[in-house]
C-alpha positions as CSV (number, residue, x, y, z in Angstrom):
1,M,-154.8,-88.6,-108.2
2,L,-157.4,-90.5,-110.2
3,S,-160.8,-89.8,-108.9
4,V,-162.7,-92.3,-106.7
5,M,-166.4,-92.0,-106.4
6,F,-167.2,-93.1,-102.9
7,F,-169.3,-92.3,-99.9
8,R,-171.3,-89.2,-100.8
9,S,-172.8,-89.3,-97.3
10,K,-171.3,-87.8,-94.2
11,R,-169.8,-91.1,-93.2
12,V,-166.0,-91.3,-93.0
13,Y,-164.4,-94.6,-94.1
14,L,-161.1,-95.5,-92.4
15,D,-160.8,-99.2,-93.1
16,Y,-158.8,-99.2,-96.3
17,A,-156.6,-102.1,-95.3
18,A,-159.8,-104.2,-95.4
19,A,-161.1,-103.0,-98.7
20,T,-160.8,-100.1,-101.1
21,P,-163.4,-98.7,-103.6
22,V,-163.0,-99.4,-107.3
23,R,-161.7,-96.5,-109.3
24,K,-164.4,-95.2,-111.6
25,E,-162.0,-95.4,-114.6
26,I,-161.5,-99.1,-113.8
27,K,-165.2,-99.7,-113.5
28,K,-165.7,-98.1,-116.9
29,A,-162.9,-100.1,-118.5
30,I,-164.0,-103.5,-117.4
31,Q,-167.7,-103.1,-118.1
32,A,-167.4,-104.2,-121.7
33,Y,-166.0,-107.6,-120.6
34,F,-169.3,-108.3,-118.7
35,D,-171.6,-107.7,-121.6
36,V,-169.7,-107.4,-124.9
37,D,-166.4,-109.3,-124.8
38,F,-167.8,-111.8,-122.3
39,A,-166.6,-114.9,-124.1
40,N,-164.6,-117.7,-122.5
41,P,-160.9,-116.9,-123.1
42,S,-160.1,-120.5,-123.8
43,A,-162.6,-120.6,-126.8
44,I,-161.0,-120.4,-130.3
45,H,-163.7,-118.4,-132.0
46,K,-163.3,-114.6,-132.5
47,E,-165.1,-113.7,-129.3
48,G,-162.9,-116.0,-127.3
49,V,-159.8,-114.7,-128.9
50,R,-160.7,-111.1,-128.0
51,A,-161.2,-112.2,-124.4
52,R,-157.9,-114.0,-124.5
53,R,-156.1,-111.0,-125.8
54,A,-157.5,-108.9,-122.9
55,V,-156.3,-111.4,-120.3
56,E,-152.8,-111.6,-121.9
57,K,-152.6,-107.8,-122.2
58,A,-153.4,-107.6,-118.5
59,R,-150.8,-110.3,-117.7
60,L,-148.1,-108.4,-119.6
61,A,-149.0,-105.1,-117.8
62,V,-148.7,-106.8,-114.4
63,A,-145.4,-108.5,-115.4
64,R,-143.9,-105.2,-116.5
65,S,-145.1,-103.4,-113.3
66,V,-143.4,-105.9,-111.0
67,G,-140.4,-107.0,-113.1
68,A,-141.6,-110.5,-113.9
69,R,-142.1,-112.6,-117.1
70,P,-145.7,-112.7,-118.3
71,E,-145.8,-116.5,-118.1
72,D,-145.0,-116.2,-114.4
73,V,-148.0,-114.0,-113.6
74,I,-150.9,-116.2,-112.2
75,F,-154.3,-114.8,-111.7
76,T,-156.4,-116.2,-108.8
77,A,-159.7,-115.4,-107.1
78,S,-158.2,-113.6,-104.1
79,G,-155.1,-112.7,-102.1
80,T,-156.0,-115.6,-99.8
81,E,-156.0,-118.0,-102.7
82,S,-152.6,-116.6,-103.9
83,N,-151.1,-117.3,-100.5
84,N,-152.7,-120.8,-100.3
85,L,-151.4,-121.6,-103.8
86,A,-147.9,-120.4,-102.9
87,L,-147.6,-122.4,-99.7
88,F,-149.4,-125.6,-100.8
89,G,-147.9,-125.4,-104.2
90,V,-144.3,-125.2,-103.1
91,C,-144.7,-128.0,-100.6
92,E,-146.5,-130.2,-103.0
93,S,-143.9,-129.6,-105.7
94,V,-141.1,-130.6,-103.2
95,N,-143.1,-133.6,-102.1
96,Q,-143.5,-134.7,-105.7
97,S,-139.7,-134.5,-106.1
98,G,-139.4,-137.3,-103.5
99,V,-139.0,-135.3,-100.2
100,A,-141.4,-136.5,-97.5
101,Y,-143.4,-133.8,-95.6
102,D,-141.7,-134.7,-92.3
103,D,-138.3,-133.9,-94.0
104,M,-139.4,-130.3,-94.9
105,E,-139.0,-127.2,-92.8
106,I,-140.8,-123.9,-93.2
107,I,-139.9,-120.6,-91.5
108,T,-142.5,-117.9,-90.9
109,T,-143.6,-115.4,-88.3
110,A,-146.3,-115.7,-85.6
111,I,-148.1,-112.6,-86.8
112,E,-149.0,-113.6,-90.4
113,H,-152.4,-113.1,-92.0
114,P,-154.8,-116.0,-91.4
115,S,-154.5,-117.0,-95.1
116,V,-150.9,-117.9,-94.3
117,S,-151.1,-119.0,-90.7
118,A,-154.1,-121.4,-91.3
119,V,-152.2,-123.1,-94.2
120,I,-149.2,-123.4,-91.9
121,E,-151.3,-125.3,-89.4
122,I,-152.4,-127.7,-92.1
123,L,-148.9,-128.3,-93.3
124,K,-147.8,-128.9,-89.7
125,A,-150.5,-131.7,-89.5
126,K,-148.9,-133.2,-92.6
127,G,-145.6,-133.5,-90.7
128,V,-143.8,-130.3,-91.9
129,T,-141.6,-128.7,-89.2
130,V,-142.4,-125.0,-88.7
131,K,-140.0,-122.5,-87.1
132,Y,-140.9,-118.9,-86.2
133,L,-138.7,-115.9,-86.8
134,P,-138.0,-113.8,-83.7
135,L,-139.5,-110.3,-83.7
136,D,-138.4,-107.1,-82.0
137,E,-140.6,-105.0,-79.7
138,T,-142.3,-103.4,-82.7
139,G,-143.1,-106.7,-84.6
140,Q,-140.2,-106.5,-87.1
141,V,-138.2,-109.5,-87.9
142,I,-134.8,-109.7,-86.3
143,V,-132.7,-110.3,-89.4
144,S,-129.6,-111.3,-87.5
145,E,-131.4,-114.3,-86.0
146,I,-132.6,-115.8,-89.4
147,K,-129.4,-117.7,-90.2
148,S,-129.7,-119.8,-87.0
149,L,-133.1,-121.1,-88.1
150,L,-132.1,-122.2,-91.6
151,T,-131.1,-125.8,-92.2
152,P,-130.6,-128.0,-95.3
153,K,-134.2,-129.1,-94.7
154,T,-135.6,-125.6,-95.1
155,I,-137.7,-125.4,-98.3
156,L,-139.8,-122.3,-97.7
157,V,-139.7,-118.9,-95.9
158,T,-142.9,-116.9,-95.9
159,V,-143.2,-113.4,-94.5
160,A,-145.7,-110.6,-95.0
161,Y,-144.3,-107.4,-96.6
162,V,-146.7,-105.3,-94.5
163,N,-148.5,-106.6,-91.5
164,S,-152.2,-106.2,-92.0
165,E,-153.0,-105.1,-88.5
166,I,-150.1,-103.0,-87.2
167,G,-148.7,-101.9,-90.5
168,V,-145.1,-102.9,-89.8
169,V,-143.0,-103.1,-92.9
170,Q,-140.6,-106.0,-92.9
171,P,-137.0,-105.8,-94.3
172,I,-137.8,-108.1,-97.1
173,S,-134.6,-107.7,-99.2
174,A,-132.5,-108.1,-96.1
175,I,-134.3,-111.3,-95.2
176,S,-133.8,-112.5,-98.8
177,R,-130.0,-111.8,-98.7
178,V,-129.6,-114.1,-95.6
179,I,-131.6,-116.9,-97.4
180,K,-129.7,-116.6,-100.6
181,A,-126.3,-116.6,-98.8
182,F,-127.4,-119.8,-97.0
183,E,-128.5,-121.4,-100.3
184,K,-125.1,-120.7,-101.8
185,D,-123.2,-122.2,-98.8
186,Y,-125.4,-125.3,-98.5
187,S,-126.5,-125.8,-102.2
188,N,-130.2,-126.3,-101.3
189,K,-133.1,-124.4,-102.8
190,I,-135.2,-122.2,-100.4
191,V,-138.3,-120.5,-101.9
192,F,-138.9,-117.0,-100.3
193,H,-142.6,-116.1,-100.4
194,V,-143.9,-112.6,-99.6
195,D,-147.5,-111.8,-98.8
196,G,-147.7,-108.3,-100.4
197,A,-151.4,-107.7,-100.2
198,Q,-151.1,-104.4,-98.2
199,A,-148.1,-103.0,-100.2
200,P,-148.8,-101.9,-103.8
201,L,-150.3,-98.5,-103.0
202,W,-147.5,-97.5,-100.7
203,L,-144.3,-99.5,-101.5
204,S,-142.4,-100.9,-104.4
205,C,-143.5,-104.4,-105.4
206,H,-140.7,-105.1,-107.9
207,I,-139.5,-108.6,-107.3
208,N,-135.9,-107.8,-108.2
209,S,-135.8,-105.1,-105.5
210,L,-137.6,-107.4,-103.0
211,K,-135.5,-110.4,-104.1
212,S,-138.5,-112.6,-103.5
213,D,-139.4,-115.8,-105.3
214,L,-143.1,-115.6,-104.9
215,L,-145.3,-112.5,-104.3
216,S,-149.0,-112.6,-103.5
217,L,-151.2,-109.6,-104.3
218,D,-154.8,-108.6,-103.9
219,A,-156.5,-106.1,-106.3
220,G,-159.2,-105.4,-103.8
221,K,-156.6,-103.7,-101.6
222,C,-155.5,-101.2,-104.2
223,Y,-158.6,-99.7,-105.8
224,G,-159.3,-102.7,-108.0
225,P,-162.2,-105.1,-107.9
226,K,-162.6,-107.7,-105.2
227,G,-162.5,-111.4,-106.0
228,V,-159.2,-111.3,-108.0
229,G,-155.7,-112.0,-106.7
230,I,-152.3,-112.4,-108.3
231,L,-149.4,-114.7,-107.6
232,I,-146.1,-113.6,-109.1
233,K,-143.3,-116.2,-109.3
234,R,-139.7,-115.8,-110.2
235,H,-138.9,-117.8,-113.4
236,G,-137.9,-121.3,-112.6
237,V,-139.7,-121.6,-109.3
238,D,-141.9,-124.7,-109.2
239,V,-145.4,-124.4,-107.8
240,S,-147.8,-127.4,-108.1
241,P,-151.5,-126.7,-108.7
242,Y,-154.1,-127.6,-106.2
243,I,-157.1,-126.7,-108.4
244,Y,-157.3,-129.0,-111.4
245,G,-159.3,-128.9,-114.6
246,G,-158.6,-127.2,-117.9
247,G,-155.0,-126.3,-117.2
248,Q,-155.5,-122.5,-117.4
249,E,-152.9,-120.1,-116.0
250,N,-150.0,-122.1,-117.4
251,N,-151.3,-125.3,-115.8
252,I,-151.0,-123.8,-112.3
253,R,-154.6,-122.6,-111.6
254,S,-157.4,-124.2,-113.6
255,G,-160.7,-122.5,-114.1
256,T,-162.1,-120.1,-116.6
257,E,-160.3,-116.8,-116.3
258,N,-162.5,-114.0,-115.0
259,T,-161.7,-111.5,-117.8
260,P,-163.3,-108.3,-116.4
261,L,-161.7,-108.7,-112.9
262,I,-158.3,-109.6,-114.4
263,V,-158.4,-106.5,-116.5
264,G,-159.4,-104.5,-113.5
265,A,-156.7,-106.0,-111.4
266,S,-154.0,-105.1,-113.9
267,L,-155.2,-101.5,-114.2
268,A,-155.3,-101.1,-110.4
269,L,-151.8,-102.6,-109.8
270,V,-150.2,-100.6,-112.5
271,E,-151.7,-97.3,-111.2
272,A,-150.8,-98.2,-107.7
273,Q,-147.1,-98.9,-108.6
274,Q,-146.7,-95.8,-110.8
275,N,-147.6,-93.4,-108.1
276,Y,-146.8,-95.2,-104.8
277,Q,-144.1,-92.9,-103.6
278,A,-146.0,-89.6,-104.0
279,R,-149.1,-91.2,-102.5
280,A,-147.2,-92.6,-99.5
281,D,-145.5,-89.2,-98.9
282,R,-148.8,-87.4,-98.8
283,V,-150.8,-89.9,-96.7
284,S,-148.0,-90.5,-94.2
285,L,-148.2,-86.8,-93.2
286,L,-151.8,-87.3,-92.3
287,R,-151.0,-90.5,-90.5
288,D,-148.3,-88.9,-88.4
289,G,-150.5,-86.0,-87.5
290,L,-153.3,-88.4,-86.3
291,I,-150.8,-90.5,-84.3
292,E,-149.4,-87.4,-82.6
293,K,-152.8,-86.3,-81.5
294,L,-153.9,-89.7,-80.3
295,L,-150.7,-90.2,-78.2
296,K,-151.6,-87.1,-76.2
297,I,-154.6,-88.9,-74.8
298,E,-153.9,-90.6,-71.5
299,G,-153.6,-94.4,-71.9
300,V,-153.2,-94.4,-75.6
301,V,-150.2,-96.4,-77.0
302,L,-149.0,-97.0,-80.5
303,N,-148.7,-100.6,-81.7
304,G,-145.9,-101.3,-84.1
305,S,-143.0,-99.2,-85.3
306,P,-143.3,-95.4,-85.6
307,E,-140.8,-95.5,-88.4
308,K,-140.9,-98.9,-90.2
309,R,-144.7,-98.4,-90.8
310,V,-146.7,-98.4,-94.0
311,A,-148.0,-94.9,-94.9
312,N,-151.7,-95.4,-94.2
313,N,-151.7,-97.4,-90.9
314,V,-152.5,-96.2,-87.4
315,N,-152.9,-98.9,-84.8
316,V,-153.4,-97.9,-81.1
317,S,-154.5,-99.5,-77.9
318,V,-156.7,-97.4,-75.6
319,A,-156.5,-98.4,-72.0
320,G,-159.9,-99.1,-70.5
321,V,-161.8,-98.9,-73.8
322,P,-162.8,-102.3,-75.3
323,S,-162.1,-102.5,-79.0
324,E,-165.4,-103.8,-80.3
325,F,-167.5,-101.5,-78.2
326,A,-165.4,-98.5,-79.6
327,V,-165.8,-99.7,-83.2
328,V,-169.6,-100.0,-82.8
329,S,-169.9,-96.7,-81.1
330,L,-167.8,-94.9,-83.7
331,D,-169.8,-96.7,-86.5
332,E,-173.0,-95.2,-85.1
333,A,-171.2,-91.8,-85.1
334,G,-170.4,-92.2,-88.8
335,F,-166.9,-93.6,-88.8
336,A,-165.8,-97.0,-90.1
337,I,-162.7,-98.4,-88.5
338,A,-161.6,-101.9,-87.4
339,T,-160.1,-103.8,-84.5
340,K,-157.9,-106.0,-86.6
341,S,-157.7,-107.6,-90.0
342,A,-161.1,-108.3,-91.6
343,C,-160.2,-112.0,-92.1
344,S,-159.6,-112.5,-88.4
345,G,-162.2,-110.0,-87.2
346,A,-165.1,-112.4,-87.7
347,T,-163.8,-114.6,-84.9
348,G,-164.1,-111.9,-82.3
349,G,-161.7,-111.6,-79.4
350,G,-158.5,-109.5,-79.0
351,S,-155.7,-109.2,-81.5
352,A,-153.5,-112.2,-81.7
353,V,-150.8,-110.0,-83.3
354,I,-150.7,-107.6,-80.4
355,R,-150.9,-110.4,-77.9
356,H,-147.9,-112.1,-79.4
357,I,-145.7,-109.0,-79.7
358,Y,-146.5,-107.4,-76.4
359,N,-147.7,-110.4,-74.3
360,D,-150.5,-108.2,-72.9
361,D,-154.1,-109.4,-73.0
362,L,-155.5,-106.0,-72.1
363,R,-153.6,-104.3,-74.8
364,A,-154.8,-106.9,-77.3
365,E,-158.4,-106.3,-76.3
366,T,-158.3,-102.5,-76.7
367,T,-156.8,-102.2,-80.2
368,L,-158.1,-99.9,-82.9
369,R,-156.9,-100.1,-86.5
370,I,-157.4,-96.9,-88.5
371,T,-156.3,-97.1,-92.1
372,L,-156.3,-94.2,-94.5
373,G,-157.0,-94.1,-98.2
374,E,-155.5,-91.7,-100.8
375,E,-158.7,-89.6,-100.6
376,T,-158.7,-89.3,-96.8
377,T,-158.6,-85.6,-95.7
378,K,-157.3,-83.9,-92.6
379,R,-160.8,-82.7,-91.8
380,E,-162.1,-86.2,-91.8
381,L,-159.3,-87.2,-89.4
382,D,-159.9,-84.2,-87.2
383,N,-163.6,-85.2,-86.9
384,F,-162.7,-88.8,-86.3
385,F,-160.3,-87.8,-83.5
386,D,-163.0,-85.7,-81.8
387,A,-165.5,-88.6,-82.0
388,L,-162.9,-91.1,-80.6
389,K,-161.8,-88.7,-77.8
390,K,-165.5,-88.2,-76.8
391,H,-166.1,-92.0,-76.8
392,I,-163.0,-92.6,-74.6
393,E,-164.0,-89.9,-72.1
394,E,-167.6,-91.2,-71.9
395,T,-166.4,-94.8,-71.5
396,R,-164.0,-94.0,-68.7
397,V,-166.6,-91.9,-66.9
398,S,-169.1,-94.7,-67.1
399,H,-166.5,-97.2,-65.9
400,S,-165.6,-95.0,-63.0
401,F,-169.2,-94.6,-62.0
402,L,-169.8,-98.4,-62.1
403,T,-166.7,-99.0,-60.1
404,K,-167.7,-96.6,-57.4
405,S,-171.2,-98.0,-57.3
């Protein structure tokens, strides 16, 4: 394990799905691109050429890591931008080919990250028809139902590899096989986009294994710097730009490349993919131990699949214990956890993901998301469990007293 310098205090951080620290090796490697090789990579002088070489070296490293061609690796400013570029870019490309928006169909799920679901709403307003894949009781796509939704008007299917709240791992390659079989039968092109932001530390992101056409990634979720995302596209897939200017990133994403963050993103992704299996095996044991203890508490239920679950995710609902109150109380006790994804957390309220899957408002309003990192220890989880159990007991005693009064 590469060392991570993080939280020397007694606080315990358990919100790794929202953000990870930057590996100290990566911080050291990118420093020179802030103050020595800081030049614009588009410049033709020697300083610019050195910066360009760094960007292209990073692009090649990412491409090799995920099985893509270097020219099909697009650096963006975030995972959110990568998702936006994928969805808007595909629809705009199809529109430019002569297909009206109201003749397009997109298939997705109702539990996508806001950076996908918000774009879907905008595309709906443009006239695009949107269909939603049915989910089972754990939030996993029912693959056998996909074919019935596909039509000759379908241009795009978008599904998250790992749900950012409940950690369910979708059967991406199985979904792709259904799509590709339909394409073959009906001779129409359907682009399959996968939001892979939560995956690199724990699962393979090789596009040939996933059989995806577009893959969005976020360095800030795998021990790289924040503010840099990646969109991987299969060669030949058309994506129109929605940011215009100097034609950087193969004319798909204009704007001066952020050399230090791009270098950091490549180092983080390569490291994540080199060691994902060993990391997942180790952390999943800690995850399972915590889940086992939590489920022994009366009124605690697990959200999502016990088996088809990413290695670091624990998501539970605690009957009678409001989510936000629990998070604040635990924060004061020294533990950082979440109620749902950080990008949807700012809006407050219960989890829309839990509400959709279980059709239960109380369950949605009492969810806790605990996500582990590669440096999380059993002692930290034991201490967290004790603090949460104490909070649950005190909350229920208080509620009982108020009810009797």
